[in-house]
Phi, psi and omega in degrees: 000168180249125184233151170238144185233145176292126185291337179276317185257339186083359180291142176292127178272320178199165177214141172246117180269130175226133176288138177274143171296163184299331175235145174225162180281142176280058178205126186263154173273135183252117178298161176222127180251114179207155173055035174080010178221159171251127181256124187226130177265154185236167178288347177269012180083014182259152170241129180248138171254115186244135176285110184296343181284331186225347179088005179291134178276118178290314174204161180219123181231159183261118171284313181210142175252144180294140177231165174089178182255333182269161178298324179294317180294334185269003176295125175220035181303137170285134190241151177069193181261132168301155179239147187227137165234197184295337185239338190219163170229135185237143183211162179229159183223150175290138181051031183228245184205167169258134182219148176240140187237150173299129184303318184277316186263335182086009182280147184289126178269316175193163174207156179222140176288113177209128178265118186229148175255356174228161184284168178282171173231157188219133170231197186293340179242329192230161167248129183247143181211148168240132187272180183289353177255000178093010179275122177264141182219150170236134177243147174297130186288338180275316186255340188084000182290146177297128172265309174202160183216126183222141174277072193282324187251354176041062173085000177272128185290123176284138177247354177175162180214157176202156173266128179231110182055234180266026185234148167263104183264131180236128175263140177259175182298339175274359180086011178276133181261122180255125179251124181243135177297128182294334182281323188243339182088356182291140175291000000 
């Protein structure tokens, strides 16, 4: 479930209960609280916009829907931390897609099929993601069109990413940091 606690007393303010699927990805979704809402990804492939004062759900949108017949094929956990700007919130899901939604209404702006174990990054022009095979991509943040795509990690599992200056920095499972130019994707 999703819970909120009073920072002074530690008392629980509210809780949202969600049933977990039989299997989940060993990678957690990290909530982000900005612009008067808490954005939380779920193991069911959903992104929620929650009023942090009372736990009311403002909107709920689908980042990825389960496909396939086995429980492994149906894993669609939202992974990493959603990213937010003045107009949109973007999130990614394992065996799913990276998707951007209208910040206020939660309507889908665009999505691309990408299976990710880490969350996206966002700057003034692009949404960046590294997939579960080590392919890094940049998408136009307004249209979702591909800007560049690079085999940056060559089978090395990404464990996190961040934007540093003009670089999309990706850390792999061995702790190596890969810096890609945000304009071209070149290492």
